[in-house]
N, CA, C and O atoms as CSV, one atom per row, in Angstrom:
chain,resi,resn,atom,element,x,y,z
A,1,UNK,N,N,-8.686,4.322,19.383
A,1,UNK,CA,C,-7.737,3.375,18.828
A,1,UNK,C,C,-7.074,3.996,17.597
A,1,UNK,O,O,-7.743,4.626,16.778
A,2,UNK,N,N,-5.773,3.818,17.472
A,2,UNK,CA,C,-5.021,4.444,16.397
A,2,UNK,C,C,-5.157,3.719,15.076
A,2,UNK,O,O,-5.704,2.620,14.995
A,3,UNK,N,N,-4.648,4.359,14.054
A,3,UNK,CA,C,-4.694,3.836,12.703
A,3,UNK,C,C,-3.519,2.883,12.479
A,3,UNK,O,O,-2.406,3.121,12.949
A,4,UNK,N,N,-3.797,1.790,11.744
A,4,UNK,CA,C,-2.756,0.825,11.409
A,4,UNK,C,C,-2.576,0.806,9.898
A,4,UNK,O,O,-3.547,0.865,9.144
A,5,UNK,N,N,-1.312,0.723,9.462
A,5,UNK,CA,C,-0.999,0.699,8.040
A,5,UNK,C,C,-0.121,-0.507,7.728
A,5,UNK,O,O,0.701,-0.921,8.546
A,6,UNK,N,N,-0.307,-1.060,6.542
A,6,UNK,CA,C,0.510,-2.155,6.041
A,6,UNK,C,C,1.261,-1.659,4.818
A,6,UNK,O,O,0.652,-1.157,3.873
A,7,UNK,N,N,2.585,-1.798,4.833
A,7,UNK,CA,C,3.428,-1.419,3.708
A,7,UNK,C,C,3.915,-2.701,3.038
A,7,UNK,O,O,4.553,-3.540,3.674
A,8,UNK,N,N,3.604,-2.847,1.733
A,8,UNK,CA,C,4.000,-4.039,0.980
A,8,UNK,C,C,5.020,-3.622,-0.075
A,8,UNK,O,O,4.698,-2.876,-1.000
A,9,UNK,N,N,6.239,-4.105,0.070
A,9,UNK,CA,C,7.295,-3.821,-0.905
A,9,UNK,C,C,8.378,-4.868,-0.710
A,9,UNK,O,O,8.692,-5.233,0.423
A,10,UNK,N,N,8.951,-5.355,-1.802
A,10,UNK,CA,C,9.986,-6.373,-1.679
A,10,UNK,C,C,11.317,-5.793,-1.199
A,10,UNK,O,O,12.220,-6.544,-0.830
A,11,UNK,N,N,11.444,-4.487,-1.202
A,11,UNK,CA,C,12.666,-3.840,-0.728
A,11,UNK,C,C,12.488,-3.354,0.712
A,11,UNK,O,O,11.651,-2.495,0.988
A,12,UNK,N,N,13.287,-3.917,1.625
A,12,UNK,CA,C,13.248,-3.481,3.013
A,12,UNK,C,C,13.593,-1.990,3.104
A,12,UNK,O,O,12.988,-1.257,3.886
A,13,UNK,N,N,14.553,-1.553,2.313
A,13,UNK,CA,C,14.946,-0.139,2.306
A,13,UNK,C,C,13.775,0.753,1.901
A,13,UNK,O,O,13.547,1.796,2.514
A,14,UNK,N,N,13.035,0.347,0.873
A,14,UNK,CA,C,11.891,1.157,0.430
A,14,UNK,C,C,10.800,1.176,1.496
A,14,UNK,O,O,10.143,2.201,1.679
A,15,UNK,N,N,10.596,0.070,2.198
A,15,UNK,CA,C,9.600,0.073,3.278
A,15,UNK,C,C,9.990,1.086,4.349
A,15,UNK,O,O,9.128,1.782,4.887
A,16,UNK,N,N,11.277,1.174,4.661
A,16,UNK,CA,C,11.742,2.157,5.647
A,16,UNK,C,C,11.581,3.588,5.133
A,16,UNK,O,O,11.222,4.485,5.896
A,17,UNK,N,N,11.843,3.801,3.848
A,17,UNK,CA,C,11.665,5.131,3.244
A,17,UNK,C,C,10.202,5.544,3.309
A,17,UNK,O,O,9.894,6.697,3.611
A,18,UNK,N,N,9.304,4.614,3.027
A,18,UNK,CA,C,7.871,4.917,3.098
A,18,UNK,C,C,7.488,5.282,4.532
A,18,UNK,O,O,6.756,6.247,4.754
A,19,UNK,N,N,7.983,4.514,5.501
A,19,UNK,CA,C,7.683,4.829,6.905
A,19,UNK,C,C,8.154,6.227,7.270
A,19,UNK,O,O,7.420,6.992,7.896
A,20,UNK,N,N,9.381,6.560,6.879
A,20,UNK,CA,C,9.926,7.882,7.188
A,20,UNK,C,C,9.091,8.980,6.515
A,20,UNK,O,O,8.820,10.015,7.125
A,21,UNK,N,N,8.689,8.757,5.274
A,21,UNK,CA,C,7.877,9.751,4.563
A,21,UNK,C,C,6.519,9.943,5.224
A,21,UNK,O,O,5.990,11.054,5.254
A,22,UNK,N,N,5.954,8.864,5.754
A,22,UNK,CA,C,4.684,8.974,6.469
A,22,UNK,C,C,4.845,9.871,7.693
A,22,UNK,O,O,4.010,10.740,7.947
A,23,UNK,N,N,5.915,9.659,8.447
A,23,UNK,CA,C,6.174,10.505,9.618
A,23,UNK,C,C,6.419,11.955,9.209
A,23,UNK,O,O,5.887,12.878,9.825
A,24,UNK,N,N,7.235,12.152,8.160
A,24,UNK,CA,C,7.544,13.506,7.709
A,24,UNK,C,C,6.297,14.220,7.183
A,24,UNK,O,O,6.204,15.446,7.242
A,25,UNK,N,N,5.350,13.451,6.673
A,25,UNK,CA,C,4.100,14.039,6.172
A,25,UNK,C,C,3.125,14.333,7.308
A,25,UNK,O,O,2.054,14.896,7.084
A,26,UNK,N,N,3.505,13.947,8.536
A,26,UNK,CA,C,2.677,14.262,9.692
A,26,UNK,C,C,1.685,13.186,10.091
A,26,UNK,O,O,0.826,13.429,10.939
A,27,UNK,N,N,1.782,12.001,9.501
A,27,UNK,CA,C,0.860,10.923,9.854
A,27,UNK,C,C,1.392,10.155,11.059
A,27,UNK,O,O,2.569,9.800,11.121
A,28,UNK,N,N,0.507,9.910,12.002
A,28,UNK,CA,C,0.840,9.120,13.193
A,28,UNK,C,C,0.049,7.824,13.117
A,28,UNK,O,O,-1.176,7.843,13.007
A,29,UNK,N,N,0.745,6.712,13.176
A,29,UNK,CA,C,0.087,5.415,13.134
A,29,UNK,C,C,0.360,4.663,14.426
A,29,UNK,O,O,1.462,4.710,14.971
A,30,UNK,N,N,-0.664,3.972,14.904
A,30,UNK,CA,C,-0.496,3.133,16.091
A,30,UNK,C,C,0.466,1.993,15.780
A,30,UNK,O,O,1.286,1.610,16.614
A,31,UNK,N,N,0.351,1.458,14.566
A,31,UNK,CA,C,1.163,0.308,14.199
A,31,UNK,C,C,1.440,0.345,12.696
A,31,UNK,O,O,0.547,0.624,11.897
A,32,UNK,N,N,2.687,0.060,12.325
A,32,UNK,CA,C,3.058,-0.064,10.918
A,32,UNK,C,C,3.552,-1.487,10.703
A,32,UNK,O,O,4.552,-1.913,11.281
A,33,UNK,N,N,2.824,-2.209,9.856
A,33,UNK,CA,C,3.174,-3.587,9.532
A,33,UNK,C,C,3.854,-3.617,8.173
A,33,UNK,O,O,3.647,-2.725,7.351
A,34,UNK,N,N,4.668,-4.645,7.934
A,34,UNK,CA,C,5.391,-4.752,6.679
A,34,UNK,C,C,5.233,-6.151,6.093
A,34,UNK,O,O,5.142,-7.146,6.812
A,35,UNK,N,N,5.204,-6.192,4.750
A,35,UNK,CA,C,5.196,-7.463,4.032
A,35,UNK,C,C,6.090,-7.314,2.803
A,35,UNK,O,O,6.165,-6.241,2.206
A,36,UNK,N,N,6.771,-8.408,2.431
A,36,UNK,CA,C,7.709,-8.369,1.320
A,36,UNK,C,C,7.093,-8.650,-0.038
A,36,UNK,O,O,7.742,-8.447,-1.065
A,37,UNK,N,N,5.838,-9.120,-0.061
A,37,UNK,CA,C,5.124,-9.354,-1.324
A,37,UNK,C,C,3.640,-9.539,-1.023
A,37,UNK,O,O,3.225,-9.534,0.136
A,38,UNK,N,N,2.857,-9.699,-2.067
A,38,UNK,CA,C,1.414,-9.800,-1.903
A,38,UNK,C,C,0.968,-10.993,-1.093
A,38,UNK,O,O,0.026,-10.893,-0.307
A,39,UNK,N,N,1.641,-12.140,-1.277
A,39,UNK,CA,C,1.247,-13.340,-0.529
A,39,UNK,C,C,1.519,-13.165,0.954
A,39,UNK,O,O,0.696,-13.535,1.792
A,40,UNK,N,N,2.673,-12.602,1.276
A,40,UNK,CA,C,2.991,-12.341,2.678
A,40,UNK,C,C,1.960,-11.384,3.283
A,40,UNK,O,O,1.570,-11.524,4.442
A,41,UNK,N,N,1.530,-10.417,2.480
A,41,UNK,CA,C,0.526,-9.458,2.956
A,41,UNK,C,C,-0.809,-10.141,3.214
A,41,UNK,O,O,-1.449,-9.889,4.235
A,42,UNK,N,N,-1.236,-11.010,2.292
A,42,UNK,CA,C,-2.496,-11.738,2.496
A,42,UNK,C,C,-2.431,-12.603,3.750
A,42,UNK,O,O,-3.389,-12.670,4.520
A,43,UNK,N,N,-1.292,-13.264,3.947
A,43,UNK,CA,C,-1.127,-14.093,5.143
A,43,UNK,C,C,-1.235,-13.229,6.408
A,43,UNK,O,O,-1.901,-13.609,7.371
A,44,UNK,N,N,-0.584,-12.082,6.395
A,44,UNK,CA,C,-0.593,-11.167,7.533
A,44,UNK,C,C,-2.008,-10.647,7.807
A,44,UNK,O,O,-2.425,-10.527,8.959
A,45,UNK,N,N,-2.738,-10.340,6.728
A,45,UNK,CA,C,-4.090,-9.797,6.880
A,45,UNK,C,C,-5.072,-10.840,7.410
A,45,UNK,O,O,-6.188,-10.502,7.807
A,46,UNK,N,N,-4.662,-12.093,7.415
A,46,UNK,CA,C,-5.490,-13.131,8.017
A,46,UNK,C,C,-5.534,-13.028,9.529
A,46,UNK,O,O,-6.467,-13.527,10.160
A,47,UNK,N,N,-4.530,-12.383,10.119
A,47,UNK,CA,C,-4.474,-12.287,11.579
A,47,UNK,C,C,-4.393,-10.848,12.101
A,47,UNK,O,O,-4.542,-10.623,13.302
A,48,UNK,N,N,-4.161,-9.881,11.222
A,48,UNK,CA,C,-4.033,-8.479,11.631
A,48,UNK,C,C,-5.044,-7.625,10.875
A,48,UNK,O,O,-5.284,-7.838,9.686
A,49,UNK,N,N,-5.630,-6.663,11.570
A,49,UNK,CA,C,-6.511,-5.722,10.875
A,49,UNK,C,C,-5.737,-4.429,10.659
A,49,UNK,O,O,-5.001,-3.977,11.536
A,50,UNK,N,N,-5.917,-3.837,9.471
A,50,UNK,CA,C,-5.274,-2.564,9.158
A,50,UNK,C,C,-6.305,-1.617,8.567
A,50,UNK,O,O,-7.366,-2.038,8.106
A,51,UNK,N,N,-5.972,-0.322,8.589
A,51,UNK,CA,C,-6.867,0.704,8.069
A,51,UNK,C,C,-6.475,1.177,6.679
A,51,UNK,O,O,-7.284,1.773,5.967
A,52,UNK,N,N,-5.223,0.908,6.291
A,52,UNK,CA,C,-4.702,1.384,5.014
A,52,UNK,C,C,-3.574,0.472,4.573
A,52,UNK,O,O,-2.798,-0.022,5.392
A,53,UNK,N,N,-3.491,0.251,3.251
A,53,UNK,CA,C,-2.409,-0.550,2.675
A,53,UNK,C,C,-1.702,0.297,1.627
A,53,UNK,O,O,-2.335,0.915,0.771
A,54,UNK,N,N,-0.368,0.311,1.716
A,54,UNK,CA,C,0.467,0.961,0.710
A,54,UNK,C,C,1.257,-0.146,0.038
A,54,UNK,O,O,2.016,-0.855,0.699
A,55,UNK,N,N,1.087,-0.305,-1.286
A,55,UNK,CA,C,1.677,-1.459,-1.959
A,55,UNK,C,C,2.449,-1.088,-3.210
A,55,UNK,O,O,2.018,-0.257,-4.009
A,56,UNK,N,N,3.605,-1.726,-3.360
A,56,UNK,CA,C,4.360,-1.676,-4.605
A,56,UNK,C,C,3.593,-2.506,-5.637
A,56,UNK,O,O,2.718,-3.295,-5.281
A,57,UNK,N,N,3.926,-2.321,-6.913
A,57,UNK,CA,C,3.325,-3.154,-7.956
A,57,UNK,C,C,4.262,-4.297,-8.324
A,57,UNK,O,O,3.850,-5.457,-8.336
A,58,UNK,N,N,5.521,-3.978,-8.626
A,58,UNK,CA,C,6.471,-4.989,-9.087
A,58,UNK,C,C,7.165,-5.661,-7.910
A,58,UNK,O,O,8.031,-5.080,-7.256
A,59,UNK,N,N,6.751,-6.928,-7.656
A,59,UNK,CA,C,7.343,-7.717,-6.574
A,59,UNK,C,C,7.386,-9.175,-7.006
A,59,UNK,O,O,6.566,-9.606,-7.817
A,60,UNK,N,N,8.337,-9.941,-6.471
A,60,UNK,CA,C,8.354,-11.381,-6.759
A,60,UNK,C,C,7.219,-12.086,-6.013
A,60,UNK,O,O,6.547,-11.483,-5.177
A,61,UNK,N,N,7.018,-13.340,-6.316
A,61,UNK,CA,C,6.014,-14.219,-5.695
A,61,UNK,C,C,4.593,-13.788,-6.031
A,61,UNK,O,O,3.899,-14.491,-6.766
A,62,UNK,N,N,4.140,-12.640,-5.506
A,62,UNK,CA,C,2.823,-12.108,-5.857
A,62,UNK,C,C,2.947,-10.592,-5.980
A,62,UNK,O,O,3.249,-9.897,-5.010
A,63,UNK,N,N,2.707,-10.094,-7.195
A,63,UNK,CA,C,2.846,-8.655,-7.411
A,63,UNK,C,C,1.625,-7.896,-6.882
A,63,UNK,O,O,0.653,-8.500,-6.427
A,64,UNK,N,N,1.691,-6.592,-6.949
A,64,UNK,CA,C,0.630,-5.751,-6.400
A,64,UNK,C,C,-0.709,-5.907,-7.082
A,64,UNK,O,O,-1.751,-5.795,-6.437
A,65,UNK,N,N,-0.697,-6.167,-8.398
A,65,UNK,CA,C,-1.964,-6.339,-9.111
A,65,UNK,C,C,-2.652,-7.639,-8.699
A,65,UNK,O,O,-3.863,-7.663,-8.474
A,66,UNK,N,N,-1.880,-8.713,-8.601
A,66,UNK,CA,C,-2.464,-9.990,-8.155
A,66,UNK,C,C,-2.931,-9.881,-6.705
A,66,UNK,O,O,-3.957,-10.455,-6.340
A,67,UNK,N,N,-2.188,-9.150,-5.880
A,67,UNK,CA,C,-2.624,-8.904,-4.505
A,67,UNK,C,C,-3.999,-8.232,-4.507
A,67,UNK,O,O,-4.885,-8.635,-3.754
A,68,UNK,N,N,-4.182,-7.209,-5.350
A,68,UNK,CA,C,-5.475,-6.520,-5.425
A,68,UNK,C,C,-6.585,-7.477,-5.864
A,68,UNK,O,O,-7.692,-7.434,-5.328
A,69,UNK,N,N,-6.288,-8.344,-6.842
A,69,UNK,CA,C,-7.283,-9.322,-7.310
A,69,UNK,C,C,-7.724,-10.241,-6.163
A,69,UNK,O,O,-8.917,-10.449,-5.941
A,70,UNK,N,N,-6.747,-10.780,-5.448
A,70,UNK,CA,C,-7.071,-11.725,-4.380
A,70,UNK,C,C,-7.733,-11.023,-3.196
A,70,UNK,O,O,-8.649,-11.569,-2.580
A,71,UNK,N,N,-7.278,-9.832,-2.885
A,71,UNK,CA,C,-7.866,-9.050,-1.788
A,71,UNK,C,C,-9.345,-8.789,-2.061
A,71,UNK,O,O,-10.170,-8.847,-1.149
A,72,UNK,N,N,-9.675,-8.501,-3.314
A,72,UNK,CA,C,-11.062,-8.158,-3.666
A,72,UNK,C,C,-12.012,-9.339,-3.503
A,72,UNK,O,O,-13.227,-9.151,-3.446
A,73,UNK,N,N,-11.472,-10.553,-3.427
A,73,UNK,CA,C,-12.305,-11.751,-3.285
A,73,UNK,C,C,-12.483,-12.185,-1.831
A,73,UNK,O,O,-13.149,-13.182,-1.551
A,74,UNK,N,N,-11.887,-11.432,-0.913
A,74,UNK,CA,C,-11.963,-11.777,0.506
A,74,UNK,C,C,-12.812,-10.725,1.225
A,74,UNK,O,O,-12.394,-9.576,1.371
A,75,UNK,N,N,-13.999,-11.124,1.668
A,75,UNK,CA,C,-14.925,-10.178,2.294
A,75,UNK,C,C,-14.342,-9.478,3.520
A,75,UNK,O,O,-14.720,-8.346,3.823
A,76,UNK,N,N,-13.423,-10.142,4.230
A,76,UNK,CA,C,-12.863,-9.565,5.443
A,76,UNK,C,C,-11.924,-8.390,5.166
A,76,UNK,O,O,-11.761,-7.516,6.018
A,77,UNK,N,N,-11.309,-8.362,3.991
A,77,UNK,CA,C,-10.293,-7.336,3.712
A,77,UNK,C,C,-10.567,-6.507,2.460
A,77,UNK,O,O,-9.831,-5.561,2.180
A,78,UNK,N,N,-11.604,-6.842,1.708
A,78,UNK,CA,C,-11.797,-6.199,0.405
A,78,UNK,C,C,-12.032,-4.689,0.483
A,78,UNK,O,O,-11.767,-3.980,-0.488
A,79,UNK,N,N,-12.521,-4.185,1.614
A,79,UNK,CA,C,-12.825,-2.756,1.711
A,79,UNK,C,C,-11.682,-1.908,2.280
A,79,UNK,O,O,-11.840,-0.697,2.431
A,80,UNK,N,N,-10.546,-2.512,2.595
A,80,UNK,CA,C,-9.402,-1.741,3.096
A,80,UNK,C,C,-8.827,-0.937,1.929
A,80,UNK,O,O,-8.500,-1.518,0.894
A,81,UNK,N,N,-8.697,0.385,2.071
A,81,UNK,CA,C,-8.154,1.179,0.960
A,81,UNK,C,C,-6.690,0.850,0.686
A,81,UNK,O,O,-5.898,0.646,1.606
A,82,UNK,N,N,-6.352,0.805,-0.610
A,82,UNK,CA,C,-4.989,0.521,-1.052
A,82,UNK,C,C,-4.499,1.671,-1.919
A,82,UNK,O,O,-5.203,2.127,-2.819
A,83,UNK,N,N,-3.286,2.135,-1.640
A,83,UNK,CA,C,-2.612,3.117,-2.481
A,83,UNK,C,C,-1.358,2.443,-3.020
A,83,UNK,O,O,-0.574,1.873,-2.260
A,84,UNK,N,N,-1.172,2.512,-4.338
A,84,UNK,CA,C,-0.007,1.913,-4.960
A,84,UNK,C,C,1.158,2.903,-4.889
A,84,UNK,O,O,0.995,4.090,-5.174
A,85,UNK,N,N,2.329,2.402,-4.508
A,85,UNK,CA,C,3.560,3.196,-4.506
A,85,UNK,C,C,4.505,2.488,-5.462
A,85,UNK,O,O,4.966,1.382,-5.179
A,86,UNK,N,N,4.799,3.130,-6.609
A,86,UNK,CA,C,5.476,2.407,-7.674
A,86,UNK,C,C,6.349,3.301,-8.539
A,86,UNK,O,O,6.185,4.520,-8.560
A,87,UNK,N,N,7.267,2.685,-9.243
A,87,UNK,CA,C,8.068,3.401,-10.238
A,87,UNK,C,C,7.339,3.439,-11.571
A,87,UNK,O,O,7.748,4.158,-12.483
A,88,UNK,N,N,6.273,2.677,-11.689
A,88,UNK,CA,C,5.522,2.615,-12.943
A,88,UNK,C,C,4.890,3.969,-13.247
A,88,UNK,O,O,4.085,4.481,-12.469
A,89,UNK,N,N,5.265,4.539,-14.389
A,89,UNK,CA,C,4.721,5.837,-14.772
A,89,UNK,C,C,3.530,5.678,-15.711
A,89,UNK,O,O,2.713,6.589,-15.847
A,90,UNK,N,N,3.437,4.530,-16.351
A,90,UNK,CA,C,2.396,4.321,-17.353
A,90,UNK,C,C,0.998,4.348,-16.764
A,90,UNK,O,O,0.738,3.777,-15.705
A,91,UNK,N,N,0.115,5.015,-17.460
A,91,UNK,CA,C,-1.269,5.081,-16.987
A,91,UNK,C,C,-1.958,3.733,-17.124
A,91,UNK,O,O,-2.955,3.482,-16.446
A,92,UNK,N,N,-1.443,2.853,-17.994
A,92,UNK,CA,C,-2.072,1.545,-18.188
A,92,UNK,C,C,-2.055,0.731,-16.902
A,92,UNK,O,O,-3.093,0.239,-16.460
A,93,UNK,N,N,-0.880,0.589,-16.304
A,93,UNK,CA,C,-0.760,-0.256,-15.112
A,93,UNK,C,C,-1.431,0.403,-13.904
A,93,UNK,O,O,-2.022,-0.290,-13.075
A,94,UNK,N,N,-1.346,1.726,-13.796
A,94,UNK,CA,C,-2.034,2.432,-12.712
A,94,UNK,C,C,-3.542,2.327,-12.926
A,94,UNK,O,O,-4.296,2.130,-11.973
A,95,UNK,N,N,-3.977,2.457,-14.169
A,95,UNK,CA,C,-5.403,2.300,-14.484
A,95,UNK,C,C,-5.899,0.911,-14.135
A,95,UNK,O,O,-7.003,0.753,-13.612
A,96,UNK,N,N,-5.081,-0.104,-14.425
A,96,UNK,CA,C,-5.459,-1.475,-14.079
A,96,UNK,C,C,-5.554,-1.627,-12.565
A,96,UNK,O,O,-6.488,-2.245,-12.053
A,97,UNK,N,N,-4.577,-1.056,-11.848
A,97,UNK,CA,C,-4.608,-1.124,-10.385
A,97,UNK,C,C,-5.878,-0.462,-9.848
A,97,UNK,O,O,-6.521,-0.991,-8.942
A,98,UNK,N,N,-6.234,0.688,-10.406
A,98,UNK,CA,C,-7.446,1.379,-9.943
A,98,UNK,C,C,-8.694,0.579,-10.297
A,98,UNK,O,O,-9.654,0.556,-9.527
A,99,UNK,N,N,-8.686,-0.074,-11.450
A,99,UNK,CA,C,-9.848,-0.894,-11.809
A,99,UNK,C,C,-9.982,-2.099,-10.886
A,99,UNK,O,O,-11.070,-2.654,-10.736
A,100,UNK,N,N,-8.866,-2.503,-10.264
A,100,UNK,CA,C,-8.881,-3.619,-9.315
A,100,UNK,C,C,-9.135,-3.155,-7.885
A,100,UNK,O,O,-9.152,-3.968,-6.961
A,101,UNK,N,N,-9.334,-1.848,-7.699
A,101,UNK,CA,C,-9.712,-1.364,-6.373
A,101,UNK,C,C,-8.755,-0.402,-5.703
A,101,UNK,O,O,-9.066,0.118,-4.631
A,102,UNK,N,N,-7.587,-0.145,-6.308
A,102,UNK,CA,C,-6.658,0.814,-5.695
A,102,UNK,C,C,-7.310,2.192,-5.660
A,102,UNK,O,O,-7.986,2.589,-6.609
A,103,UNK,N,N,-7.106,2.917,-4.570
A,103,UNK,CA,C,-7.726,4.239,-4.400
A,103,UNK,C,C,-6.856,5.377,-4.915
A,103,UNK,O,O,-7.320,6.510,-5.040
A,104,UNK,N,N,-5.592,5.077,-5.214
A,104,UNK,CA,C,-4.697,6.115,-5.698
A,104,UNK,C,C,-3.318,5.552,-5.913
A,104,UNK,O,O,-3.081,4.359,-5.724
A,105,UNK,N,N,-2.396,6.430,-6.317
A,105,UNK,CA,C,-1.022,5.995,-6.535
A,105,UNK,C,C,-0.057,7.126,-6.211
A,105,UNK,O,O,-0.386,8.307,-6.320
A,106,UNK,N,N,1.130,6.731,-5.815
A,106,UNK,CA,C,2.224,7.655,-5.538
A,106,UNK,C,C,3.413,7.131,-6.326
A,106,UNK,O,O,3.790,5.967,-6.187
A,107,UNK,N,N,4.008,7.991,-7.157
A,107,UNK,CA,C,5.130,7.577,-7.992
A,107,UNK,C,C,6.453,7.766,-7.266
A,107,UNK,O,O,6.721,8.825,-6.699
A,108,UNK,N,N,7.282,6.713,-7.292
A,108,UNK,CA,C,8.630,6.795,-6.734
A,108,UNK,C,C,9.516,7.544,-7.725
A,108,UNK,O,O,9.331,7.364,-8.929
A,109,UNK,N,N,10.442,8.352,-7.303
A,109,UNK,CA,C,10.633,8.824,-5.930
A,109,UNK,C,C,9.558,9.839,-5.569
A,109,UNK,O,O,9.012,10.501,-6.452
A,110,UNK,N,N,9.252,9.968,-4.298
A,110,UNK,CA,C,8.171,10.840,-3.858
A,110,UNK,C,C,8.640,11.687,-2.687
A,110,UNK,O,O,9.657,11.408,-2.052
A,111,UNK,N,N,7.865,12.730,-2.422
A,111,UNK,CA,C,8.153,13.612,-1.294
A,111,UNK,C,C,7.080,13.424,-0.231
A,111,UNK,O,O,6.002,12.913,-0.535
A,112,UNK,N,N,7.351,13.824,1.010
A,112,UNK,CA,C,6.313,13.764,2.039
A,112,UNK,C,C,5.055,14.549,1.641
A,112,UNK,O,O,3.946,14.150,1.997
A,113,UNK,N,N,5.213,15.652,0.911
A,113,UNK,CA,C,4.047,16.421,0.461
A,113,UNK,C,C,3.169,15.605,-0.484
A,113,UNK,O,O,1.942,15.656,-0.401
A,114,UNK,N,N,3.803,14.853,-1.380
A,114,UNK,CA,C,3.027,14.008,-2.289
A,114,UNK,C,C,2.295,12.925,-1.517
A,114,UNK,O,O,1.143,12.613,-1.820
A,115,UNK,N,N,2.956,12.354,-0.525
A,115,UNK,CA,C,2.326,11.339,0.319
A,115,UNK,C,C,1.119,11.956,1.025
A,115,UNK,O,O,0.045,11.357,1.062
A,116,UNK,N,N,1.294,13.132,1.573
A,116,UNK,CA,C,0.206,13.818,2.283
A,116,UNK,C,C,-0.966,14.118,1.348
A,116,UNK,O,O,-2.124,13.941,1.729
A,117,UNK,N,N,-0.673,14.568,0.131
A,117,UNK,CA,C,-1.730,14.889,-0.823
A,117,UNK,C,C,-2.606,13.677,-1.121
A,117,UNK,O,O,-3.831,13.792,-1.168
A,118,UNK,N,N,-1.986,12.518,-1.322
A,118,UNK,CA,C,-2.739,11.317,-1.675
A,118,UNK,C,C,-3.420,10.689,-0.452
A,118,UNK,O,O,-4.595,10.328,-0.505
A,119,UNK,N,N,-2.677,10.565,0.636
A,119,UNK,CA,C,-3.231,9.885,1.825
A,119,UNK,C,C,-4.152,10.775,2.647
A,119,UNK,O,O,-5.012,10.273,3.370
A,120,UNK,N,N,-3.984,12.074,2.546
A,120,UNK,CA,C,-4.831,12.993,3.303
A,120,UNK,C,C,-6.309,12.801,3.004
A,120,UNK,O,O,-7.165,13.016,3.862
A,121,UNK,N,N,-6.596,12.391,1.768
A,121,UNK,CA,C,-7.996,12.164,1.373
A,121,UNK,C,C,-8.555,10.888,1.983
A,121,UNK,O,O,-9.770,10.748,2.125
A,122,UNK,N,N,-7.673,9.951,2.347
A,122,UNK,CA,C,-8.135,8.638,2.818
A,122,UNK,C,C,-8.135,8.506,4.335
A,122,UNK,O,O,-8.820,7.642,4.882
A,123,UNK,N,N,-7.371,9.359,5.020
A,123,UNK,CA,C,-7.238,9.216,6.470
A,123,UNK,C,C,-7.906,10.351,7.214
A,123,UNK,O,O,-7.885,10.380,8.444
C-alpha cells in the first residue's frame, strides 16, 4: 500500500507548488489530500488515514500551531509526523511548532532538494 500525504495551506496555489516539489524531489504518493486550514484538516483526518502531514503555520480559522495542539490530543492521529512549510524564519515559532510535535520545517520558498533533505528522513 502506498504512502498518503496531507498538505494543509490556505493557498491553493501553494498546495499545488508543494505537490509539484514532492514529485520533483522523487517522492511517489498513492494519494495526496489537501486542506485549507487546520480545522479542515482535522475534519478530513476523521475519515482519512495519512502517513505524513505538511502544514503551513499562518492560516485563517485554525493556524498550524493550533492544529498541532489539537492533533496531539487525538490518539488516532497524534503520531502522524508533521513537517511545517512556512515563510516564518524565526526560530521562536519553529521551536514552538517542534515543541508541539512537528518533526521538521521547510522555509518558503524552497527547492525540491530541500524538500528531499527534510522528508527523506521521515519516509
